[in-house]
N, C-alpha and C positions, 0 to 999 in steps of 0.2 A: 308870251310864248309865240313863236312864229308858226304860221300855218304851212304844212308840208307842201313842197313844190310838186305840182302836177295833179293835186286833189282839189276837186270842185267842192264847193260848200253851199248848201240850199237849206234855208230855215223856213218853217211854217209855224203859224201861231197854233194851229190845230190840225191834226190828221186822224184818220181812223187808226192807222198804224204806220210807223215809218218803214217797217218791212213791206207792207202792202204797197206803199208809194214806190219803194224800190222795184217791186215786181211790175208795177205799172210803167215805170220808166223804162225798165228793160224791155217790156213788150212794145214800147214806142221806139226802140232802137238804141237807147242809151246803154253804154257798156262800162262807163265809169273810167277811173275811180271817182265816185262823188259821195260825200257824206250828206245824209238827209237827217235833219233833226226837227223836233216839234216840241213847242212849250207844253202842249196837252195831246193825249191820245185818248180817243173815245173807245178804241177796241184793241189796245195793246195786248199782246200775247207773249207768253214764255214757252219753254219746252213742254212738250206733251199736251198741248192745247190749253195750258193754264193761263189765266188772265194775268196780265202784268199792269199793275197800277202805275200811272205817271201822274204823280202829285206835283202841284206848282213848285218850281224850284229844283225839280230833279232833272236828270239828263235822260232824254230818250233819243237815240240816234241809230242810224243804219248806214253801213258803208256798202254801196254797190260797186263791185269791181268784177273784173274778168281775169282771174289769176293766170299768170304765165307758166303754169305747170299743169300736168295732166289732171283731169277732173277727179280722178280717184284720190288725188293728194288734197283736194280742196278742204275736206273736213279738218285737216291739220291746222288750218287757220283759226280754228276755235281756240287753240292754244296760244297762237299769237295775240288773239284779241283778249284772252284772259290775262296774259302777262302785261299787255299794254294797259288794261284797266287796273291791274294791281299797282303798276308803276305810277298811274295817274293818282290813285288813292294815296299811295305813299308820298307822292309830291306835296299833297295838301295835308296829309296826316302822318308826318314822319315818325311820330312816337307810338302810332297804333300798330298792333300786330296784323299786318296785312299778309294774306295768304290766298292761294288759289285751291279750289275744291273741285275734284273731278265730278262731272266731266267738264264743266265751263262756268263755274261760279267763282266769285271773289268774296272772301270773308275779311271782316275786320274785327279783331278781338273775338274770333270764333262765331261771329254772326254774319248773315248774308248781307253784303253791300251792293252787289252787282250780279246780274244774270245775263246770259247771251243766248241768242237763237240764230243758227245758221239755216237758211233756206235756199233752195234753187230759185233763181229768177231768170227763167228762159235759159239762154246760153251763158248767163253770168251768176254771180253769187251774192246773196244779201247777208250781211253780218249785222244782226241787230244787238244793241247793247243798251241796257238800262242800268242806271247808277243812282242810288239813293244819296242825293246830295244834302237836301234840306229836311226831307221827311222819309219815314219807312212805314210800310203797312203793318198793322198789328195783327196778332192772331194767325200768323202764318205757321205752316207745319214745321218749317226750319226757321228758327228765330232770325229776325232781320234787324238791321241797324242802318244808320246814316252817318254822313260825316259830321252833321250838326250834333247827332247824339254822341259822337266821340269827343265833343267839346271844341270842334273846329269850326270856325266861321266858314260856311259853305261857299264855295266859289260860284259865280254865275254859270249857268249851264253852258254858255258859249265859251267861257274860259276854260272850264273843265274839258269841253270837246276839243279845244285847241291842243291841250296837253295830251289827251288821249290819242288824237289823230297823229301827232308827231311820234308818239311812242309806237303806235301801230306800224306807221311807215317805216321806222327803223327795223322792227322785227320782221316785216314783210320782206324788206331787202335782204335780211340775214337769211330768211327761209328760201328766197329765190336763189341766193348764191350758194347756200350750204345744205339745204334740205331740212327735213324734219329733225335731225339730230340736234341742231342748235336750239330748236324750240323745246325739245324734250328735256335737254339739260337745264335750260332756264326755268322751265315749268317745275321740274322736280325740286330745284333749289328753293322754290316758293311754296311747295305742296303742303297742305294741311293734313295732319293725320298720318304721314308717311311712317311706316313701321308700327302703327298701332292697330288694335282690333277695331273692325268696322262691321256695319251691317249694310249689305247691298241689296236694295230692292230692284228686282227684274220684272219683266212683264208678267211672268206667271209664278214667280217664287221669290223667296228671299235667301241669301246666302251670307254666311258668317265667316270671317277669317281675318288675316293680317294684311293690311295694304302694303304690298311690296314695291309698288311703283307703276309705271306705264311702260308698255312695249313699244317697238319701233313703229307701230301704227297708231299709238295713242290709247290702246285698250288698257283697262285697269287690270293689274295683276293682283289676284286675291289668293293668298296662301291659305288653303283650308286644312293643312295639316299633312295630309297624305299626297296632295297634289296642289299645283298652282293653276288656277283657272283664269283665263283672259276673258274679261267682261267688256263687251263693246257698247252696251247701252244699259242705263239704269240710273238709280239715285243712291247716293251714299249717305249714311248716317254714322256719326262717331259715337 
């Protein structure tokens, strides 16, 4: 797989966190696009401050870039990253049921394969992506899996990153040219649980309803019977 033109690639044997390294690089004047990967993370993190384990053979990477659209649009790139991660997974596991889960996870046969974390990095954006290639953590609230657990010979993390980076570059260019609509359509085509009953855990409450899709800003649309609620942040359970 060819490396996308214009993207720099930096690999470390160990980091505290690839997102933290992206933030440090941004503080030093780096604007990207640069992919930062690490064989091991000592303090990897996921959404809502959750710890993200990076076991040997898995992929931990962050893309630091300065998107060429207004900053209010930058969160839309979580959908581009999720689609790219799903395409990477399908590349290596074409017979698995690969789907995206709102807001920014990738599932394989109904279990979590990948998670994403977007963070501001000074005037730039850090898009952190963790993918379970060879191993997955046990005893997680949402069941996890890995490519190896799917019966696939897991690729080397560097090989997986090349496929991921190429896919993201494609969707980034589509987003730049056409806006969020193209990402929304592609994400919905891969969405897990669309049209089914779900439980949405919000900061202060839980809501129940039917997952109708996402709106033009990426918010989850939850049909609660008498009204449809737009949810901008939370966790979804099927």
